[in-house]
C-alpha positions as CSV (number, residue, x, y, z in Angstrom):
1,M,251.7,208.7,236.8
2,I,249.1,210.6,236.1
3,F,251.1,212.2,233.6
4,R,252.4,209.1,232.0
5,A,248.9,207.9,231.8
6,I,247.9,211.0,230.1
7,F,250.7,210.3,227.5
8,F,250.3,206.9,226.4
9,S,246.4,207.8,226.0
10,L,247.2,210.6,223.2
11,L,250.4,208.8,222.1
12,W,247.2,206.1,221.5
13,T,244.8,208.5,220.4
14,V,246.9,209.7,218.1
15,S,248.2,206.1,216.6
16,Q,244.4,205.5,215.8
17,V,244.7,208.5,214.0
18,T,247.1,208.2,211.5
19,A,247.1,204.3,210.9
20,K,244.1,203.1,208.1
21,S,244.4,200.1,209.8
22,L,242.5,199.1,212.6
23,T,244.7,196.3,213.7
24,G,247.6,198.5,214.0
25,S,250.3,200.2,211.3
26,R,253.8,198.2,212.6
27,L,254.5,196.5,209.7
28,L,257.6,193.9,209.1
29,V,259.0,193.3,204.9
30,A,261.0,190.0,205.1
31,L,263.8,191.1,201.7
32,E,266.2,189.1,201.8
33,D,267.9,190.8,198.5
34,A,268.2,194.7,199.8
35,D,268.8,195.0,196.3
36,I,265.4,194.5,194.4
37,K,264.7,197.0,197.2
38,E,263.6,199.9,194.6
39,S,262.1,196.8,192.5
40,Y,259.2,197.4,194.4
41,S,259.6,201.4,196.0
42,K,256.2,202.4,193.9
43,F,254.7,199.5,196.5
44,F,256.5,200.8,199.8
45,G,255.6,203.9,199.2
46,D,251.6,203.4,198.7
47,L,252.1,201.2,202.1
48,E,253.4,204.0,204.1
49,S,252.1,207.1,202.5
50,R,249.0,205.3,204.2
51,G,250.4,205.4,207.8
52,Y,252.1,202.7,207.9
53,T,255.9,202.0,209.6
54,V,257.7,199.9,207.3
55,D,260.3,197.9,208.9
56,I,262.7,196.2,205.7
57,Q,264.1,193.0,207.7
58,S,266.0,190.4,206.1
59,P,264.5,187.1,207.4
60,K,268.2,185.8,208.1
61,N,268.7,187.9,210.5
62,D,269.2,186.5,214.2
63,K,267.3,189.8,216.0
64,L,264.3,189.8,214.5
65,S,261.1,188.3,216.5
66,L,257.4,188.2,215.4
67,F,257.1,188.3,219.2
68,Q,258.4,190.6,222.4
69,H,257.4,190.1,226.1
70,G,254.9,187.7,224.9
71,E,252.5,190.0,222.3
72,R,252.9,190.8,218.6
73,A,256.0,193.1,217.7
74,Y,254.7,193.7,214.2
75,D,251.1,194.3,212.9
76,H,251.5,192.9,210.1
77,V,254.3,190.9,208.0
78,I,254.9,190.8,203.9
79,I,256.8,188.0,203.4
80,F,259.0,187.9,199.9
81,P,260.5,185.3,198.7
82,P,263.6,184.8,199.7
83,K,267.1,183.7,197.3
84,A,267.8,180.3,200.2
85,K,266.5,177.4,200.6
86,A,264.5,178.6,204.3
87,Y,263.1,182.0,205.9
88,G,264.4,181.7,208.9
89,P,264.4,180.7,212.5
90,A,262.0,183.9,213.3
91,L,259.8,182.8,210.2
92,T,259.0,179.4,210.9
93,P,255.6,177.4,210.5
94,Q,254.6,177.1,214.3
95,K,256.0,181.1,214.8
96,L,253.7,182.2,211.8
97,V,250.2,180.7,213.0
98,E,251.4,181.6,216.6
99,F,251.1,185.7,214.6
100,T,247.6,185.0,213.2
101,S,247.1,183.6,216.5
102,K,247.7,186.7,218.0
103,D,245.1,188.9,215.5
104,G,248.3,189.6,213.3
105,N,247.8,189.6,210.0
106,I,250.2,187.7,206.6
107,L,250.7,188.6,202.9
108,L,252.6,185.8,201.2
109,L,254.7,186.1,197.9
110,T,256.1,183.0,196.2
111,S,257.6,182.3,193.1
112,P,258.4,179.8,191.0
113,F,261.9,179.7,191.9
114,G,262.1,180.9,195.1
115,T,259.7,179.4,197.2
116,P,261.1,177.7,200.7
117,E,259.5,174.8,201.8
118,Q,258.5,176.7,204.9
119,A,256.0,178.4,203.0
120,R,254.9,175.1,201.9
121,E,254.3,174.2,205.1
122,L,252.6,177.2,205.9
123,A,250.1,177.1,203.1
124,R,249.2,173.1,203.8
125,E,248.1,174.8,207.2
126,L,245.5,176.6,205.5
127,D,244.4,174.1,203.1
128,I,246.7,175.6,200.0
129,D,248.8,173.2,197.7
130,L,251.7,175.1,196.7
131,P,253.7,173.8,194.0
132,P,257.6,172.4,193.7
133,R,260.0,174.6,193.0
134,D,260.8,175.6,189.0
135,F,256.9,175.0,188.5
136,L,255.4,177.8,186.4
137,A,251.8,179.0,185.2
138,V,251.4,179.7,181.2
139,D,248.4,180.8,179.3
140,H,248.7,180.6,175.4
141,F,245.3,182.4,175.2
142,N,246.1,185.0,177.8
143,Y,249.5,186.4,177.7
144,D,251.5,189.8,177.0
145,T,252.3,189.3,173.7
146,V,255.1,192.2,174.1
147,S,257.0,190.1,176.5
148,A,256.0,187.6,176.9
149,S,255.8,185.8,173.4
150,E,257.6,183.3,173.2
151,K,257.2,181.6,176.9
152,H,253.4,183.1,177.5
153,D,254.4,183.6,180.9
154,V,253.3,186.7,181.4
155,I,249.9,186.3,181.4
156,L,246.6,188.4,181.6
157,V,244.3,188.0,184.6
158,Q,240.7,189.8,183.9
159,R,239.8,192.0,187.9
160,P,237.4,190.0,189.4
161,P,233.7,190.9,188.0
162,P,231.5,193.0,190.8
163,S,228.8,190.9,192.3
164,K,225.4,191.0,193.7
165,S,225.9,187.8,196.4
166,A,229.5,189.1,198.3
167,Q,231.1,192.6,199.1
168,N,233.3,193.8,195.6
169,Y,236.6,195.0,196.9
170,F,238.9,193.7,194.6
171,S,236.7,194.0,191.1
172,G,236.9,197.0,189.5
173,K,236.1,198.3,185.9
174,E,235.1,196.2,182.7
175,G,238.2,195.6,181.0
176,D,241.0,196.3,183.6
177,V,243.8,193.4,183.2
178,I,246.0,192.0,185.9
179,A,249.6,190.8,184.3
180,F,250.9,187.5,186.6
181,R,254.2,186.1,186.2
182,G,254.1,183.3,188.9
183,T,252.8,179.9,189.6
184,G,249.6,178.4,190.2
185,H,248.6,176.8,193.4
186,T,245.1,174.9,194.0
187,L,242.3,174.8,197.1
188,G,241.1,172.4,199.4
189,N,237.5,172.7,200.3
190,R,238.4,174.8,203.9
191,P,235.1,176.7,204.0
192,L,237.8,180.3,205.0
193,L,239.6,180.2,201.6
194,F,238.6,182.5,199.5
195,P,239.7,182.9,195.8
196,V,240.5,186.4,194.3
197,L,242.5,185.7,191.2
198,P,241.2,182.2,189.5
199,A,242.9,181.2,186.5
200,A,241.7,180.4,183.1
201,R,240.6,177.3,181.9
202,T,243.2,177.5,178.9
203,A,246.0,178.0,181.8
204,Y,248.3,175.3,183.6
205,T,250.6,175.3,185.9
206,Y,253.9,172.6,184.5
207,D,257.6,172.1,185.3
208,T,260.4,174.2,184.1
209,K,262.5,172.1,183.6
210,E,260.6,170.3,180.9
211,D,259.9,172.2,177.0
212,F,256.3,174.0,177.7
213,A,255.2,172.8,174.3
214,Y,255.1,168.8,175.6
215,A,253.9,169.6,179.3
216,E,251.4,166.2,178.6
217,E,251.0,166.1,182.6
218,P,250.9,169.6,184.1
219,W,250.6,170.4,188.3
220,S,247.7,171.8,187.7
221,A,245.9,173.5,185.0
222,G,242.4,175.1,184.4
223,T,239.9,177.0,187.0
224,Q,241.4,174.2,189.7
225,M,244.5,176.5,189.8
226,H,244.2,180.0,191.8
227,Y,246.9,183.2,191.7
228,V,245.7,184.8,194.8
229,T,243.7,183.6,197.6
230,A,242.2,185.3,200.7
231,V,241.9,183.5,204.1
232,Q,240.1,185.0,207.0
233,L,240.7,182.7,209.7
234,R,238.3,182.5,212.8
235,N,239.2,185.0,214.8
236,N,239.9,187.1,211.8
237,A,243.2,187.8,211.2
238,R,243.7,187.4,207.8
239,V,246.4,186.1,205.2
240,V,246.9,186.6,201.7
241,V,248.7,184.0,199.8
242,S,249.7,185.0,196.3
243,G,251.9,182.9,193.3
244,S,254.0,186.0,192.1
245,A,255.8,188.6,194.1
246,E,256.8,190.3,190.5
247,M,253.1,191.7,190.4
248,F,253.8,193.7,193.3
249,S,257.1,195.2,191.8
250,N,257.5,198.8,189.6
251,E,257.6,197.1,186.2
252,F,254.1,195.4,186.7
253,F,253.0,198.6,187.9
254,D,253.9,200.7,184.8
255,M,253.7,197.6,182.1
256,E,252.0,198.7,179.2
257,V,250.8,194.8,177.9
258,Q,248.5,193.6,174.9
259,A,246.6,190.6,174.7
260,P,246.6,188.6,171.4
261,N,244.0,189.9,169.2
262,G,244.0,192.6,171.7
263,Q,244.8,196.5,171.9
264,A,247.8,197.9,174.4
265,T,246.3,198.7,178.0
266,K,248.4,199.4,181.1
267,T,247.6,196.8,183.6
268,A,245.4,197.6,187.4
269,N,248.3,195.9,189.0
270,Q,248.4,198.9,191.1
271,E,245.2,199.5,192.3
272,F,244.6,195.6,192.7
273,A,248.1,196.0,195.0
274,K,246.6,198.5,197.0
275,E,243.0,196.8,197.2
276,I,244.8,193.8,198.1
277,T,247.0,194.8,201.1
278,Q,243.8,197.4,201.7
279,W,241.6,194.0,202.8
280,A,244.5,192.2,204.1
281,F,246.0,194.6,206.8
282,Q,241.8,195.5,207.6
283,E,241.9,198.6,206.3
284,S,238.3,197.3,204.9
285,G,235.7,194.2,205.0
286,V,235.6,194.8,208.9
287,V,232.2,194.9,209.9
288,K,231.7,195.9,213.7
289,V,228.4,195.4,215.8
290,I,227.4,198.6,217.4
291,A,224.8,197.1,219.5
292,V,221.9,195.5,219.8
293,R,218.7,195.5,221.1
294,H,215.4,193.6,222.1
295,Y,212.4,194.4,223.7
296,L,208.4,193.7,223.9
297,S,206.6,195.1,220.2
298,N,203.3,196.6,221.5
299,Q,204.5,198.5,224.4
300,T,205.9,202.0,224.1
301,D,208.3,201.7,227.5
302,A,209.3,198.1,227.4
303,P,212.8,197.1,229.3
304,I,215.8,196.9,226.1
305,N,217.3,193.6,226.2
306,P,215.1,191.7,228.9
307,N,215.7,188.5,230.3
308,V,213.0,186.9,230.2
309,Y,209.8,186.6,227.2
310,R,206.6,185.2,227.5
311,V,205.3,182.5,225.4
312,K,202.7,184.4,222.1
313,N,205.1,187.8,222.8
314,D,205.0,190.2,219.5
315,I,209.2,190.5,220.0
316,T,211.3,193.2,218.0
317,Y,215.1,192.4,217.5
318,E,217.5,195.1,216.1
319,I,221.3,194.8,215.3
320,E,223.2,197.9,214.5
321,L,226.1,197.2,211.9
322,S,228.7,199.9,210.5
323,E,231.5,198.6,208.4
324,W,235.8,200.7,207.9
325,A,236.2,201.8,204.9
326,T,240.3,202.9,204.9
327,D,239.4,206.4,207.3
328,K,235.6,205.9,208.6
329,W,232.8,204.0,209.4
330,I,230.7,203.7,207.1
331,P,226.9,201.7,206.7
332,F,226.7,198.2,206.7
333,T,225.7,197.5,203.6
334,V,224.3,193.7,202.9
335,P,224.5,192.6,198.9
336,P,221.5,192.6,196.6
337,N,221.3,188.5,197.0
338,D,222.6,188.1,200.3
339,S,220.4,188.3,203.5
340,L,221.0,188.8,206.7
341,Q,218.7,186.3,208.8
342,L,218.0,186.5,212.6
343,E,217.9,182.7,214.4
344,Y,215.6,182.1,216.9
345,T,216.6,178.8,218.7
346,M,216.4,176.3,221.2
347,L,218.8,173.5,220.2
348,D,217.3,173.9,217.0
349,P,216.1,176.6,215.1
350,Y,212.7,177.6,215.7
351,Y,212.1,181.1,213.5
352,R,215.2,182.2,210.5
353,L,214.2,185.4,210.2
354,P,215.3,187.6,207.3
355,L,216.9,191.3,209.3
356,L,216.1,194.1,207.2
357,P,217.5,197.5,207.2
358,S,215.0,200.2,209.4
359,T,217.2,203.0,210.3
360,I,220.3,204.6,208.3
361,T,222.5,206.8,210.6
362,E,226.0,209.0,209.2
363,D,228.1,205.6,210.4
364,S,226.0,202.8,210.4
365,T,222.3,200.7,209.5
366,V,220.0,199.6,212.2
367,Y,218.6,195.7,210.3
368,S,215.1,195.2,212.3
369,T,212.5,192.2,212.6
370,S,209.5,191.4,213.9
371,F,207.9,188.1,215.2
372,K,205.6,186.4,217.4
373,A,207.4,184.5,220.1
374,P,206.4,180.2,219.7
375,D,204.1,178.8,222.0
376,Q,206.8,176.8,223.8
377,H,208.7,177.5,227.2
378,G,212.1,176.8,227.6
379,I,215.6,178.3,227.1
380,F,216.0,180.1,224.1
381,A,218.7,182.6,222.5
382,F,218.6,185.5,219.4
383,R,220.9,184.1,217.5
384,V,223.1,186.3,214.0
385,N,225.6,184.4,212.4
386,Y,226.1,186.0,209.5
387,K,229.8,184.5,207.8
388,R,230.6,186.1,204.3
389,P,234.2,186.1,201.8
390,F,236.0,188.5,202.5
391,V,233.4,190.5,205.6
392,T,234.6,189.8,209.4
393,Y,232.2,187.5,211.0
394,V,229.3,188.3,212.6
395,D,228.4,186.0,215.3
396,E,225.9,187.9,218.1
397,K,223.7,185.1,220.5
398,Y,221.6,186.2,223.3
399,T,219.6,183.6,225.2
400,V,216.9,184.5,227.2
401,T,213.7,182.7,229.5
402,L,210.4,182.2,227.3
403,R,208.0,181.1,229.9
404,H,204.5,180.4,230.1
405,F,201.4,182.3,230.4
406,A,200.7,183.1,234.1
407,H,197.8,181.9,235.7
408,D,196.5,185.2,236.1
409,E,197.6,185.6,232.5
410,Y,194.9,182.9,230.5
411,T,192.5,184.9,227.9
412,R,188.9,185.0,230.7
413,S,186.3,183.1,228.7
414,W,183.7,185.6,227.7
415,D,186.9,186.6,225.3
416,I,187.0,183.5,223.8
417,S,184.2,183.3,220.6
418,A,184.1,179.9,221.0
419,A,183.0,179.7,224.6
420,W,180.1,182.1,223.7
421,V,177.2,178.9,222.9
422,W,178.8,177.3,226.5
423,I,178.4,180.5,228.5
424,A,174.9,181.0,227.2
425,G,173.9,177.4,227.6
426,I,174.9,178.8,231.4
427,A,173.0,181.1,231.5
428,V,169.6,179.7,230.2
429,T,169.9,176.6,232.8
430,I,170.8,179.3,235.2
431,A,167.9,181.4,234.1
432,G,165.2,179.0,234.0
433,W,165.8,177.2,237.4
434,V,165.7,180.1,238.5
435,V,161.8,180.4,236.7
436,F,161.1,177.2,237.9
437,C,162.1,178.4,241.2
438,M,159.4,181.2,241.1
439,L,156.8,179.1,239.6
440,W,157.0,176.5,242.7
441,L,157.3,179.3,244.9
442,Y,153.9,181.5,244.5
443,S,152.2,178.7,242.5
444,A,150.7,177.4,245.5
445,P,148.0,174.0,244.8
446,T,143.9,175.2,244.9
447,E,142.2,174.5,248.0
448,T,138.8,172.2,248.0
449,S,136.6,172.5,250.3
450,V,134.6,168.9,252.2
451,K,131.6,168.4,253.4
452,K,131.2,167.2,257.0
453,T,128.7,164.1,257.3
454,Q,126.9,163.4,261.2
């Protein structure tokens, strides 16, 4: 038994070293048509070079299952659009939702002509609305003049620009374009949805059964439409919905495109495909809390994380954060226009204070702040609730008791300057009484002699 435990411990260690994803390296690719496997060889080769064990299976395979003995059989799933009208019994929306509830990650690829109803049901669970079958996205102002000079269905999308208020996991250099041929989708108001590639104002999705030149009522248009959307669930499982499977193919990786009145350039699809799978499979955007510390500020030997504080204590709070960057932990940096905040709450926040970097190590950043406890005893909580697009949610809460002053901790009257007048009055009264007594005792009345008469 000892040797078996050592063996499995070493096996787990080796798997963690080879797998760059924090959730594992077992990757299922649901691909019905095995003939198109070579069309995506670069995409699959990049995944294998990053340490993934790629298992390509047909969704119609009766032996295919996402679970084994109640646990995940795979860590990640890539679902290609099938030729048939359904994926199969192993990839129903209910099982895919269960897969994400067990911390599995999904990359869902759709197409205008091969998106089954199961994909739409899964998307509706995420508050994403996919268009009906045979609907295609076009853009008459941002298209490739080489491959789509007539239909305008190869859309050229600019890489997302760098943002100062969010993490930039998908932004490239200026001028990078992504070739897209597929369909757009619309998003609901769910706060867990993060648009990655939004459509331009001139794009729209229409029914290909109609003449695109006369599509007066498109299904969706403009900035309300999106090409690629990321979803991070409350358990930090991730789902990416792409309106195009072709954008991950060798053809689009090697394509040279030219916009109207523009110059020929190579697409950035391969770099974007790598970045979107790194995020979806938790190779990037993963934030870990190393430690949480709070203590009295004015004591050098103060205990760490005590359960009780006193009102008006000076308190220091620290949280240490690291970010996983492909293959190692690095210090986590908050964007310039964003803020990491501490809430000191009792039902409602009494304080909401910014946490600023105080110490940066090789693999972590310590954010800290100091404050004076309010003059209100009760049960309080330190809480850091940091939920931002494209990073795992940080929600740390630590409950403490805030007591009132003990009888021997109140400030003495002579330490209160406002009481000096009254203390002086008492002293003057006592001194006056002593002087009066002394005068009374030592000031005897004079004797008067009375002459006796016979």
